[in-house]
NUTORGU-520037 format. One record per residue (C-alpha): residue number from 1; residue in one letter; x, y, z. Coordinates in Angstrom, 3 decimals. Layout:
<atoms>
+-----+------+----------+----------+----------+
|  nr | rest |        u |        v |        w |
+-----+------+----------+----------+----------+
| NUM |    A |        X |        Y |        Z |
...
+-----+------+----------+----------+----------+
</atoms>
This chain:
<atoms>
+-----+------+----------+----------+----------+
|  nr | rest |        u |        v |        w |
+-----+------+----------+----------+----------+
|   1 |    M |    0.000 |    0.000 |    0.000 |
|   2 |    T |    1.433 |    3.397 |   -1.022 |
|   3 |    M |    2.024 |    6.236 |    1.431 |
|   4 |    P |   -0.853 |    8.412 |    0.085 |
|   5 |    S |   -3.193 |    5.436 |    0.504 |
|   6 |    L |   -2.021 |    4.983 |    4.100 |
|   7 |    E |   -2.594 |    8.671 |    4.775 |
|   8 |    R |   -6.142 |    8.488 |    3.393 |
|   9 |    L |   -6.813 |    5.410 |    5.513 |
|  10 |    A |   -5.543 |    7.247 |    8.600 |
|  11 |    D |   -7.861 |   10.158 |    7.790 |
|  12 |    V |  -10.854 |    7.823 |    7.582 |
|  13 |    V |   -9.982 |    6.020 |   10.823 |
|  14 |    S |   -9.411 |    9.254 |   12.759 |
|  15 |    A |  -12.640 |   10.743 |   11.388 |
|  16 |    H |  -14.693 |    7.799 |   12.632 |
|  17 |    T |  -13.028 |    7.018 |   15.958 |
|  18 |    A |  -15.762 |    6.084 |   18.438 |
|  19 |    P |  -15.752 |    7.130 |   22.106 |
|  20 |    A |  -15.103 |    4.474 |   24.739 |
|  21 |    V |  -18.582 |    4.772 |   26.279 |
|  22 |    R |  -21.864 |    5.388 |   24.472 |
|  23 |    L |  -25.228 |    6.232 |   26.022 |
|  24 |    S |  -28.331 |    4.650 |   24.518 |
|  25 |    G |  -32.101 |    4.833 |   24.868 |
|  26 |    V |  -34.969 |    3.034 |   23.173 |
|  27 |    V |  -37.513 |    4.197 |   20.623 |
|  28 |    A |  -40.907 |    4.483 |   22.348 |
|  29 |    G |  -42.832 |    6.074 |   19.471 |
|  30 |    A |  -42.331 |    6.990 |   15.812 |
|  31 |    T |  -44.054 |    9.047 |   13.140 |
|  32 |    A |  -42.963 |   10.058 |    9.638 |
|  33 |    S |  -41.274 |   13.204 |   10.992 |
|  34 |    E |  -40.079 |   12.314 |   14.513 |
|  35 |    R |  -38.818 |    9.603 |   16.837 |
|  36 |    R |  -39.566 |    9.591 |   20.587 |
|  37 |    V |  -36.751 |    8.052 |   22.612 |
|  38 |    R |  -36.829 |    7.137 |   26.298 |
|  39 |    G |  -33.784 |    7.003 |   28.554 |
|  40 |    L |  -31.775 |    9.977 |   27.275 |
|  41 |    S |  -33.569 |   12.989 |   28.777 |
|  42 |    D |  -30.852 |   13.537 |   31.403 |
|  43 |    H |  -27.993 |   13.246 |   28.928 |
|  44 |    A |  -29.025 |   14.687 |   25.540 |
|  45 |    A |  -28.812 |   18.322 |   24.453 |
|  46 |    L |  -30.658 |   20.090 |   21.639 |
|  47 |    G |  -28.769 |   19.504 |   18.397 |
|  48 |    D |  -27.180 |   16.228 |   19.505 |
|  49 |    Q |  -27.191 |   13.341 |   17.064 |
|  50 |    L |  -28.784 |    9.943 |   17.622 |
|  51 |    L |  -27.872 |    6.776 |   15.751 |
|  52 |    I |  -31.123 |    4.783 |   15.602 |
|  53 |    E |  -31.279 |    1.126 |   14.648 |
|  54 |    H |  -33.558 |    0.079 |   11.831 |
|  55 |    R |  -33.941 |   -3.057 |    9.752 |
|  56 |    D |  -30.986 |   -2.348 |    7.453 |
|  57 |    G |  -28.520 |   -0.806 |    9.900 |
|  58 |    T |  -28.557 |    2.606 |   11.584 |
|  59 |    A |  -29.904 |    6.013 |   10.629 |
|  60 |    R |  -29.065 |    9.454 |   11.938 |
|  61 |    A |  -31.514 |   11.831 |   13.656 |
|  62 |    E |  -31.179 |   15.118 |   15.553 |
|  63 |    V |  -32.607 |   15.957 |   18.971 |
|  64 |    V |  -35.090 |   18.825 |   18.531 |
|  65 |    R |  -37.003 |   18.636 |   21.827 |
|  66 |    I |  -36.320 |   17.322 |   25.329 |
|  67 |    D |  -39.031 |   16.375 |   27.833 |
|  68 |    R |  -38.722 |   14.625 |   31.183 |
|  69 |    E |  -40.030 |   11.344 |   29.803 |
|  70 |    Y |  -38.448 |   11.302 |   26.369 |
|  71 |    V |  -36.488 |   13.214 |   23.739 |
|  72 |    V |  -37.890 |   13.977 |   20.284 |
|  73 |    A |  -35.518 |   13.445 |   17.350 |
|  74 |    A |  -36.084 |   14.341 |   13.686 |
|  75 |    P |  -34.571 |   11.869 |   11.166 |
|  76 |    Y |  -32.271 |   13.007 |    8.376 |
|  77 |    E |  -33.291 |   10.307 |    5.925 |
|  78 |    R |  -36.718 |    9.115 |    4.842 |
|  79 |    R |  -35.587 |    5.485 |    4.640 |
|  80 |    S |  -35.148 |    5.431 |    8.431 |
|  81 |    C |  -37.656 |    2.677 |    9.374 |
|  82 |    A |  -37.337 |    2.674 |   13.147 |
|  83 |    F |  -39.280 |    0.135 |   15.186 |
|  84 |    L |  -40.484 |    0.235 |   18.797 |
|  85 |    G |  -37.722 |   -0.838 |   21.127 |
|  86 |    A |  -34.957 |    0.050 |   18.663 |
|  87 |    R |  -31.735 |    1.263 |   20.250 |
|  88 |    A |  -30.951 |    4.984 |   19.891 |
|  89 |    T |  -27.328 |    5.885 |   20.674 |
|  90 |    L |  -26.196 |    9.403 |   21.561 |
|  91 |    D |  -23.506 |   10.605 |   19.130 |
|  92 |    G |  -22.776 |   14.287 |   19.902 |
|  93 |    G |  -23.332 |   17.174 |   17.463 |
|  94 |    V |  -22.871 |   17.335 |   13.688 |
|  95 |    A |  -19.217 |   17.894 |   12.790 |
|  96 |    L |  -17.289 |   18.178 |    9.524 |
|  97 |    R |  -13.631 |   17.829 |    8.581 |
|  98 |    P |  -13.220 |   20.116 |    5.552 |
|  99 |    S |   -9.868 |   20.442 |    3.842 |
| 100 |    Q |   -8.251 |   21.735 |    0.662 |
| 101 |    G |   -9.072 |   18.376 |   -0.948 |
| 102 |    W |  -12.793 |   19.206 |   -0.832 |
| 103 |    L |  -12.417 |   21.700 |   -3.682 |
| 104 |    G |  -14.180 |   20.420 |   -6.782 |
| 105 |    R |  -16.315 |   17.988 |   -4.788 |
| 106 |    V |  -20.073 |   17.617 |   -4.261 |
| 107 |    V |  -21.353 |   16.593 |   -0.815 |
| 108 |    D |  -24.681 |   16.181 |    0.937 |
| 109 |    A |  -25.780 |   18.134 |    4.009 |
| 110 |    L |  -23.926 |   15.732 |    6.319 |
| 111 |    G |  -20.683 |   16.245 |    4.426 |
| 112 |    R |  -20.762 |   12.850 |    2.688 |
| 113 |    P |  -19.525 |   12.719 |   -0.942 |
| 114 |    I |  -22.229 |   12.170 |   -3.561 |
| 115 |    D |  -20.106 |   12.627 |   -6.691 |
| 116 |    D |  -18.770 |    9.041 |   -6.928 |
| 117 |    R |  -15.192 |   10.269 |   -6.636 |
| 118 |    G |  -14.205 |    8.393 |   -3.507 |
| 119 |    I |  -13.668 |    9.457 |    0.076 |
| 120 |    L |  -12.997 |   13.043 |    1.098 |
| 121 |    P |   -9.658 |   14.046 |    2.625 |
| 122 |    A |  -10.171 |   14.933 |    6.286 |
| 123 |    G |   -9.006 |   18.123 |    7.958 |
| 124 |    A |   -9.546 |   19.438 |   11.481 |
| 125 |    V |  -12.915 |   18.827 |   13.130 |
| 126 |    R |  -15.357 |   21.753 |   12.941 |
| 127 |    G |  -18.799 |   21.742 |   14.525 |
| 128 |    V |  -21.613 |   22.843 |   12.223 |
| 129 |    D |  -23.487 |   24.846 |   14.870 |
| 130 |    R |  -20.860 |   27.538 |   15.451 |
| 131 |    D |  -21.230 |   31.002 |   16.918 |
| 132 |    P |  -20.820 |   34.064 |   14.647 |
| 133 |    P |  -17.622 |   36.094 |   15.086 |
| 134 |    R |  -17.659 |   38.447 |   18.061 |
| 135 |    P |  -18.757 |   41.987 |   17.102 |
| 136 |    L |  -15.476 |   43.630 |   18.089 |
| 137 |    S |  -13.429 |   41.028 |   16.200 |
| 138 |    R |  -14.953 |   41.979 |   12.854 |
| 139 |    V |  -12.789 |   43.789 |   10.329 |
| 140 |    P |  -14.357 |   46.818 |    8.567 |
| 141 |    L |  -15.579 |   46.068 |    5.042 |
| 142 |    T |  -13.753 |   48.392 |    2.667 |
| 143 |    R |  -12.610 |   46.415 |   -0.383 |
| 144 |    A |  -14.911 |   46.784 |   -3.413 |
| 145 |    L |  -15.737 |   43.726 |   -5.505 |
| 146 |    R |  -16.489 |   43.766 |   -9.200 |
| 147 |    T |  -18.916 |   41.051 |  -10.266 |
| 148 |    G |  -18.659 |   41.728 |  -13.991 |
| 149 |    V |  -22.439 |   42.291 |  -14.176 |
| 150 |    I |  -23.045 |   45.910 |  -15.197 |
| 151 |    A |  -26.449 |   46.261 |  -13.515 |
| 152 |    V |  -25.154 |   44.893 |  -10.210 |
| 153 |    D |  -21.896 |   46.852 |  -10.203 |
| 154 |    I |  -23.747 |   50.147 |  -10.733 |
| 155 |    F |  -26.998 |   49.791 |   -8.778 |
| 156 |    A |  -26.177 |   47.208 |   -6.066 |
| 157 |    P |  -22.375 |   47.069 |   -5.735 |
| 158 |    L |  -20.723 |   44.449 |   -3.542 |
| 159 |    V |  -17.989 |   44.803 |   -0.957 |
| 160 |    E |  -15.811 |   41.924 |    0.196 |
| 161 |    G |  -17.467 |   40.326 |    3.231 |
| 162 |    Q |  -20.923 |   41.730 |    2.457 |
| 163 |    R |  -24.141 |   39.701 |    2.841 |
| 164 |    V |  -26.553 |   40.408 |   -0.010 |
| 165 |    G |  -29.867 |   38.857 |   -1.006 |
| 166 |    V |  -31.245 |   38.248 |   -4.485 |
| 167 |    F |  -35.027 |   38.661 |   -4.166 |
| 168 |    A |  -37.400 |   37.373 |   -6.848 |
| 169 |    G |  -40.338 |   35.144 |   -7.607 |
| 170 |    S |  -39.925 |   31.826 |   -9.346 |
| 171 |    G |  -38.578 |   31.751 |  -12.896 |
| 172 |    V |  -37.225 |   35.311 |  -12.968 |
| 173 |    G |  -33.514 |   34.475 |  -13.246 |
| 174 |    K |  -32.145 |   34.239 |   -9.689 |
| 175 |    S |  -29.952 |   31.215 |  -10.306 |
| 176 |    T |  -28.652 |   32.605 |  -13.603 |
| 177 |    L |  -27.631 |   35.903 |  -11.987 |
| 178 |    I |  -25.998 |   34.101 |   -9.069 |
| 179 |    G |  -24.041 |   31.989 |  -11.559 |
| 180 |    M |  -22.820 |   35.157 |  -13.275 |
| 181 |    I |  -21.685 |   36.575 |   -9.921 |
| 182 |    A |  -19.934 |   33.287 |   -9.095 |
| 183 |    A |  -17.909 |   33.663 |  -12.287 |
| 184 |    A |  -16.255 |   36.815 |  -10.930 |
| 185 |    S |  -12.498 |   36.472 |  -10.620 |
| 186 |    S |  -12.442 |   38.198 |   -7.214 |
| 187 |    F |  -12.915 |   34.967 |   -5.228 |
| 188 |    D |  -10.441 |   32.213 |   -4.419 |
| 189 |    V |  -13.109 |   29.683 |   -3.406 |
| 190 |    V |  -16.829 |   29.282 |   -4.114 |
| 191 |    V |  -19.038 |   27.314 |   -1.714 |
| 192 |    A |  -22.547 |   26.716 |   -3.063 |
| 193 |    A |  -25.491 |   25.364 |   -1.054 |
| 194 |    L |  -28.281 |   24.173 |   -3.348 |
| 195 |    V |  -31.261 |   23.842 |   -1.011 |
| 196 |    G |  -34.595 |   22.369 |   -2.056 |
| 197 |    E |  -33.703 |   22.323 |   -5.759 |
| 198 |    R |  -35.060 |   19.796 |   -8.250 |
| 199 |    G |  -32.592 |   17.022 |   -8.969 |
| 200 |    R |  -32.140 |   18.020 |  -12.610 |
| 201 |    E |  -31.457 |   21.648 |  -11.601 |
| 202 |    V |  -28.488 |   20.546 |   -9.506 |
| 203 |    A |  -26.857 |   18.847 |  -12.505 |
| 204 |    E |  -27.677 |   21.857 |  -14.704 |
| 205 |    M |  -26.135 |   24.275 |  -12.207 |
| 206 |    L |  -22.950 |   22.205 |  -11.969 |
| 207 |    S |  -22.654 |   21.820 |  -15.739 |
| 208 |    G |  -23.759 |   25.405 |  -16.441 |
| 209 |    P |  -22.966 |   28.477 |  -14.291 |
| 210 |    L |  -20.476 |   26.673 |  -12.028 |
| 211 |    A |  -18.840 |   24.513 |  -14.704 |
| 212 |    A |  -15.907 |   26.835 |  -15.413 |
| 213 |    H |  -15.038 |   27.034 |  -11.709 |
| 214 |    R |  -15.643 |   23.476 |  -10.519 |
| 215 |    D |  -12.022 |   23.064 |   -9.452 |
| 216 |    R |  -12.406 |   25.854 |   -6.862 |
| 217 |    T |  -15.995 |   25.106 |   -5.842 |
| 218 |    V |  -17.441 |   22.971 |   -3.057 |
| 219 |    T |  -21.119 |   22.188 |   -3.641 |
| 220 |    V |  -23.497 |   21.146 |   -0.865 |
| 221 |    V |  -26.743 |   19.608 |   -2.111 |
| 222 |    A |  -30.068 |   18.924 |   -0.382 |
| 223 |    T |  -32.758 |   18.437 |   -3.016 |
| 224 |    G |  -36.449 |   19.089 |   -2.517 |
| 225 |    D |  -37.268 |   15.402 |   -2.037 |
| 226 |    E |  -34.979 |   15.128 |    1.012 |
| 227 |    T |  -36.162 |   15.589 |    4.586 |
| 228 |    P |  -36.560 |   19.037 |    6.185 |
| 229 |    M |  -33.608 |   18.171 |    8.437 |
| 230 |    M |  -31.278 |   17.796 |    5.442 |
| 231 |    R |  -32.574 |   20.987 |    3.832 |
| 232 |    R |  -32.173 |   22.907 |    7.083 |
| 233 |    L |  -28.655 |   21.542 |    7.602 |
| 234 |    A |  -27.273 |   22.197 |    4.078 |
| 235 |    P |  -26.675 |   25.984 |    4.465 |
| 236 |    L |  -25.043 |   25.389 |    7.871 |
| 237 |    T |  -22.748 |   22.804 |    6.301 |
| 238 |    A |  -21.868 |   25.209 |    3.469 |
| 239 |    M |  -21.182 |   28.012 |    5.954 |
| 240 |    T |  -18.901 |   25.746 |    7.999 |
| 241 |    I |  -16.912 |   24.841 |    4.882 |
| 242 |    A |  -16.696 |   28.527 |    3.908 |
| 243 |    E |  -15.426 |   29.397 |    7.399 |
| 244 |    H |  -12.681 |   26.796 |    7.041 |
| 245 |    F |  -11.348 |   28.478 |    3.905 |
| 246 |    R |  -11.845 |   31.956 |    5.398 |
| 247 |    D |   -9.733 |   30.983 |    8.413 |
| 248 |    A |   -7.058 |   29.813 |    5.953 |
| 249 |    G |   -6.927 |   33.350 |    4.503 |
| 250 |    R |   -8.988 |   32.690 |    1.380 |
| 251 |    R |  -11.557 |   35.034 |   -0.186 |
| 252 |    V |  -14.721 |   32.951 |   -0.272 |
| 253 |    L |  -18.010 |   33.450 |   -2.095 |
| 254 |    L |  -20.836 |   31.635 |   -0.305 |
| 255 |    I |  -23.978 |   30.997 |   -2.368 |
| 256 |    V |  -27.189 |   29.823 |   -0.713 |
| 257 |    D |  -29.963 |   29.034 |   -3.180 |
| 258 |    S |  -32.312 |   29.520 |   -1.518 |
| 259 |    L |  -32.618 |   31.082 |    1.935 |
| 260 |    T |  -36.397 |   30.735 |    1.653 |
| 261 |    R |  -36.256 |   26.958 |    1.375 |
| 262 |    F |  -33.942 |   26.910 |    4.388 |
| 263 |    A |  -36.625 |   28.874 |    6.270 |
| 264 |    H |  -39.335 |   26.481 |    5.076 |
| 265 |    A |  -37.324 |   23.501 |    6.312 |
| 266 |    A |  -36.622 |   25.179 |    9.666 |
| 267 |    R |  -40.344 |   25.890 |    9.973 |
| 268 |    D |  -41.238 |   22.238 |    9.356 |
| 269 |    V |  -38.753 |   21.058 |   11.983 |
| 270 |    A |  -39.862 |   23.640 |   14.562 |
| 271 |    L |  -43.545 |   22.831 |   14.101 |
| 272 |    A |  -42.849 |   19.102 |   14.405 |
| 273 |    A |  -41.020 |   19.836 |   17.680 |
| 274 |    G |  -44.126 |   21.564 |   19.050 |
| 275 |    E |  -43.107 |   25.216 |   18.632 |
| 276 |    P |  -46.119 |   27.520 |   18.064 |
| 277 |    A |  -46.462 |   29.519 |   14.839 |
| 278 |    V |  -46.553 |   33.308 |   15.248 |
| 279 |    S |  -46.153 |   34.915 |   11.801 |
| 280 |    R |  -48.052 |   33.413 |    8.859 |
| 281 |    G |  -47.226 |   29.925 |   10.056 |
| 282 |    Y |  -43.569 |   30.606 |   10.941 |
| 283 |    P |  -42.344 |   29.876 |   14.504 |
| 284 |    P |  -40.019 |   32.475 |   16.100 |
| 285 |    S |  -36.952 |   30.214 |   15.897 |
| 286 |    V |  -37.029 |   30.358 |   12.074 |
| 287 |    F |  -36.065 |   34.041 |   12.046 |
| 288 |    S |  -33.392 |   33.639 |   14.733 |
| 289 |    D |  -31.936 |   30.709 |   12.745 |
| 290 |    M |  -31.801 |   32.895 |    9.625 |
| 291 |    T |  -30.067 |   35.716 |   11.474 |
| 292 |    R |  -27.560 |   33.365 |   13.100 |
| 293 |    L |  -26.690 |   31.843 |    9.717 |
| 294 |    V |  -26.230 |   35.204 |    7.996 |
| 295 |    E |  -24.162 |   36.673 |   10.850 |
| 296 |    R |  -21.538 |   33.958 |   10.450 |
| 297 |    A |  -20.480 |   35.443 |    7.101 |
| 298 |    G |  -18.253 |   38.496 |    6.697 |
| 299 |    R |  -14.688 |   39.260 |    7.720 |
| 300 |    A |  -13.106 |   38.585 |   11.102 |
| 301 |    D |   -9.553 |   38.432 |   12.416 |
| 302 |    G |   -7.229 |   37.413 |    9.604 |
| 303 |    A |   -6.996 |   38.035 |    5.873 |
| 304 |    G |   -9.877 |   35.825 |    4.756 |
| 305 |    S |  -13.510 |   36.724 |    4.124 |
| 306 |    V |  -16.889 |   35.154 |    3.365 |
| 307 |    T |  -19.018 |   37.170 |    0.951 |
| 308 |    A |  -22.539 |   35.731 |    1.041 |
| 309 |    V |  -25.042 |   35.890 |   -1.820 |
| 310 |    L |  -28.348 |   34.366 |   -0.747 |
| 311 |    S |  -31.359 |   33.996 |   -3.005 |
| 312 |    V |  -34.769 |   34.723 |   -1.495 |
| 313 |    L |  -37.732 |   33.155 |   -3.274 |
| 314 |    V |  -40.491 |   35.719 |   -2.790 |
| 315 |    D |  -43.813 |   33.910 |   -2.349 |
| 316 |    G |  -46.424 |   35.420 |   -4.658 |
| 317 |    D |  -43.952 |   38.211 |   -5.614 |
| 318 |    D |  -44.756 |   39.760 |   -2.200 |
| 319 |    L |  -41.629 |   41.460 |   -0.869 |
| 320 |    D |  -43.365 |   41.987 |    2.483 |
| 321 |    E |  -43.959 |   38.300 |    3.228 |
| 322 |    P |  -42.224 |   37.200 |    6.493 |
| 323 |    V |  -39.060 |   35.563 |    5.137 |
| 324 |    A |  -38.320 |   38.323 |    2.616 |
| 325 |    D |  -39.055 |   41.044 |    5.165 |
| 326 |    A |  -36.815 |   39.450 |    7.804 |
| 327 |    A |  -34.017 |   38.901 |    5.261 |
| 328 |    R |  -34.079 |   42.540 |    4.125 |
| 329 |    G |  -33.599 |   43.654 |    7.716 |
| 330 |    T |  -30.680 |   41.264 |    8.269 |
| 331 |    L |  -28.683 |   41.552 |    5.043 |
| 332 |    D |  -26.329 |   44.337 |    3.946 |
| 333 |    G |  -28.132 |   44.840 |    0.665 |
| 334 |    H |  -30.708 |   43.393 |   -1.677 |
| 335 |    I |  -30.892 |   42.826 |   -5.407 |
| 336 |    V |  -34.526 |   42.747 |   -6.517 |
| 337 |    L |  -35.414 |   41.022 |   -9.774 |
| 338 |    S |  -38.647 |   42.126 |  -11.454 |
| 339 |    R |  -41.034 |   39.782 |  -13.214 |
| 340 |    A |  -42.230 |   42.663 |  -15.427 |
| 341 |    I |  -38.650 |   43.363 |  -16.553 |
| 342 |    A |  -38.063 |   39.656 |  -17.225 |
| 343 |    E |  -41.277 |   39.431 |  -19.239 |
| 344 |    A |  -40.049 |   42.379 |  -21.308 |
| 345 |    G |  -37.034 |   40.234 |  -22.231 |
| 346 |    R |  -34.363 |   42.240 |  -20.415 |
| 347 |    Y |  -31.844 |   40.140 |  -18.463 |
| 348 |    P |  -30.637 |   40.340 |  -15.821 |
| 349 |    S |  -34.047 |   41.583 |  -14.704 |
| 350 |    L |  -32.638 |   43.762 |  -11.917 |
| 351 |    D |  -34.946 |   46.553 |  -10.727 |
| 352 |    P |  -32.622 |   49.548 |  -10.164 |
| 353 |    L |  -35.159 |   51.411 |   -8.029 |
| 354 |    A |  -35.907 |   48.538 |   -5.626 |
| 355 |    S |  -32.313 |   47.273 |   -5.348 |
| 356 |    L |  -29.997 |   48.646 |   -2.684 |
| 357 |    S |  -26.502 |   48.182 |   -1.312 |
| 358 |    R |  -25.989 |   49.493 |    2.221 |
| 359 |    L |  -22.248 |   49.602 |    1.543 |
| 360 |    A |  -22.384 |   51.508 |   -1.753 |
| 361 |    D |  -20.411 |   54.406 |   -0.273 |
| 362 |    R |  -17.524 |   51.969 |    0.348 |
| 363 |    A |  -17.720 |   50.395 |   -3.104 |
| 364 |    F |  -17.816 |   53.657 |   -5.111 |
| 365 |    R |  -15.649 |   56.693 |   -5.488 |
| 366 |    P |  -17.575 |   59.894 |   -4.658 |
| 367 |    D |  -18.119 |   60.706 |   -8.346 |
| 368 |    E |  -19.394 |   57.161 |   -9.051 |
| 369 |    L |  -21.753 |   57.338 |   -6.082 |
| 370 |    E |  -23.191 |   60.611 |   -7.349 |
| 371 |    L |  -23.555 |   59.275 |  -10.887 |
| 372 |    A |  -25.380 |   56.157 |   -9.671 |
| 373 |    R |  -27.720 |   58.386 |   -7.639 |
| 374 |    R |  -28.444 |   60.575 |  -10.664 |
| 375 |    L |  -29.125 |   57.541 |  -12.867 |
| 376 |    K |  -31.624 |   56.226 |  -10.322 |
| 377 |    S |  -33.289 |   59.629 |  -10.239 |
| 378 |    L |  -33.673 |   59.605 |  -14.034 |
| 379 |    I |  -35.089 |   56.073 |  -14.001 |
| 380 |    A |  -37.584 |   57.034 |  -11.291 |
| 381 |    R |  -38.725 |   60.048 |  -13.310 |
| 382 |    Y |  -39.027 |   57.924 |  -16.458 |
| 383 |    E |  -41.077 |   55.186 |  -14.779 |
| 384 |    D |  -43.289 |   57.585 |  -12.805 |
| 385 |    T |  -44.371 |   59.335 |  -16.001 |
| 386 |    R |  -44.765 |   56.230 |  -18.177 |
| 387 |    D |  -48.589 |   56.223 |  -18.095 |
| 388 |    L |  -48.744 |   59.986 |  -18.659 |
| 389 |    R |  -46.517 |   59.744 |  -21.723 |
| 390 |    L |  -48.499 |   56.837 |  -23.153 |
| 391 |    L |  -51.567 |   59.064 |  -23.004 |
| 392 |    G |  -49.744 |   61.777 |  -24.940 |
| 393 |    G |  -48.889 |   64.057 |  -22.007 |
| 394 |    G |  -45.565 |   65.695 |  -21.255 |
| 395 |    K |  -44.678 |   67.790 |  -24.302 |
| 396 |    P |  -40.958 |   67.880 |  -25.180 |
| 397 |    G |  -39.301 |   71.065 |  -23.939 |
| 398 |    S |  -41.691 |   71.648 |  -21.044 |
| 399 |    D |  -39.596 |   69.693 |  -18.504 |
| 400 |    P |  -35.829 |   69.434 |  -19.141 |
| 401 |    D |  -35.350 |   66.682 |  -16.537 |
| 402 |    L |  -38.076 |   64.567 |  -18.090 |
| 403 |    D |  -36.643 |   65.180 |  -21.553 |
| 404 |    R |  -33.259 |   63.952 |  -20.345 |
| 405 |    A |  -34.843 |   60.862 |  -18.738 |
| 406 |    V |  -36.776 |   60.007 |  -21.936 |
| 407 |    E |  -33.592 |   60.336 |  -23.954 |
| 408 |    I |  -31.227 |   58.435 |  -21.658 |
| 409 |    V |  -33.183 |   55.750 |  -19.799 |
| 410 |    P |  -34.121 |   53.541 |  -22.801 |
| 411 |    R |  -30.482 |   53.559 |  -23.849 |
| 412 |    L |  -29.493 |   52.818 |  -20.258 |
| 413 |    Y |  -31.826 |   49.807 |  -20.200 |
| 414 |    D |  -30.266 |   48.514 |  -23.416 |
| 415 |    A |  -26.791 |   48.957 |  -21.956 |
| 416 |    M |  -27.738 |   47.039 |  -18.811 |
| 417 |    A |  -28.896 |   43.990 |  -20.794 |
| 418 |    Q |  -26.210 |   41.324 |  -20.395 |
| 419 |    P |  -26.856 |   37.653 |  -21.234 |
| 420 |    P |  -24.853 |   35.036 |  -19.292 |
| 421 |    T |  -22.752 |   34.294 |  -22.369 |
| 422 |    A |  -21.639 |   37.929 |  -22.720 |
| 423 |    P |  -18.113 |   38.882 |  -21.626 |
| 424 |    K |  -17.750 |   40.105 |  -18.065 |
| 425 |    S |  -17.609 |   43.835 |  -17.503 |
| 426 |    E |  -14.214 |   45.103 |  -16.365 |
| 427 |    D |  -15.228 |   48.711 |  -15.588 |
| 428 |    A |  -18.999 |   49.094 |  -15.424 |
| 429 |    F |  -19.113 |   52.890 |  -15.443 |
| 430 |    A |  -16.683 |   53.307 |  -18.335 |
| 431 |    E |  -18.415 |   50.614 |  -20.385 |
| 432 |    L |  -21.833 |   52.067 |  -19.606 |
| 433 |    A |  -20.726 |   55.500 |  -20.787 |
| 434 |    A |  -19.329 |   54.011 |  -23.999 |
| 435 |    L |  -22.503 |   51.989 |  -24.654 |
| 436 |    L |  -24.743 |   54.989 |  -24.010 |
| 437 |    A |  -22.714 |   57.099 |  -26.414 |
| 438 |    A |  -22.562 |   54.376 |  -29.069 |
| 439 |    R |  -26.279 |   53.569 |  -28.942 |
| 440 |    G |  -27.077 |   57.242 |  -29.056 |
| 441 |    A |  -25.303 |   57.647 |  -32.397 |
| 442 |    G |  -27.212 |   59.927 |  -34.688 |
| 443 |    G |  -27.894 |   62.520 |  -31.990 |
| 444 |    S |  -25.818 |   65.605 |  -31.389 |
| 445 |    S |  -22.516 |   65.386 |  -29.582 |
| 446 |    A |  -24.004 |   67.575 |  -26.863 |
| 447 |    N |  -26.709 |   64.957 |  -26.291 |
| 448 |    D |  -24.104 |   62.220 |  -26.143 |
| 449 |    R |  -22.131 |   64.181 |  -23.553 |
| 450 |    A |  -25.317 |   64.654 |  -21.549 |
| 451 |    A |  -26.094 |   60.927 |  -21.725 |
| 452 |    T |  -22.591 |   60.014 |  -20.661 |
| 453 |    S |  -22.744 |   62.307 |  -17.640 |
| 454 |    A |  -26.466 |   61.566 |  -16.916 |
+-----+------+----------+----------+----------+
</atoms>
């Protein structure tokens, strides 16, 4: 046996070393979503793992409620066919052993490889349920990132370590835009959590937007047919892997697609554990779980960072529904995609007026910040008067600001259109000015100068 083979064997053995003493209880009741276990109430803690016997071996479950008589555990796998009297062994909390060798690999929410490429190299043990960095240990976010997407870089710019949400209804282009952002050269490592996706969409994401960067990407997958426990765990697993690379000094892009499905899974688990619903069916712990997850991203002591881009599936296109509303209050910015813009055939369908970066002043020079503000003002004037102009109102020459908006905004919309196959933007403002001037050919040079300077 070669030395590398011996090292891999040592990694496997050390990763699965069992403690000398194990505590066990027995299954006293079972439903499709929970197992009730007697004998562990004085020893188990919330979040601990149980290994429960079933007909074909053992299955893993997590303690979600503790009563005097029994503990309630939610299974990770649907095939877990527990029977009354089955042994349930306490196994501590969920832990991973990420390492450099995980790059290019695809794992499930428990950190097990699902890409048929053999075992994963093991690094140091890291618990999945980790605390966010202490407030005073955080490093100020000052380094601008360029995504290569003109609409994002002008109207919702990113800063290294920022947490930003992509808000949209279904079928409006969230995953496509996130794939374009992932292609940015600013990141050393990409960690993607695909939560609640259809099975075919996972393969399409890996062979599409992430294909060119597979060698520096770790993908965590929990498809929609898996249990709520797996879907709730997947973003935590992805965050733990991202923290490993951040602590090694790497610049990490964390993608969670989607935060909404994480919230749905957390809701299912909380309701099964007996927690009351308080906001449109959501228990309070769902929103604290979201905040705790998001707060783990960012920059802390050291040179590394985790920049988080989280998609938020807006139910019924209602930006005020509980998950979207809570996410907007937690994140450092939001990119809003509009169904109306998508239906008009303009991609990415970013709504410049609804999108916002709370760190724009750190991403822009003062002149760029002012130009972005003036462009938004022109777009607002153009959209506010759309119905009036369709009815024949607003004569040219009566309102210079409106005249400028009518001249510039359509050209601006054309310049913002950027299909995924288009080259990445290197300098959004310079390229926007050039596109506005080029597409305004035929007008006077004075008009072109006005368009370029908004």
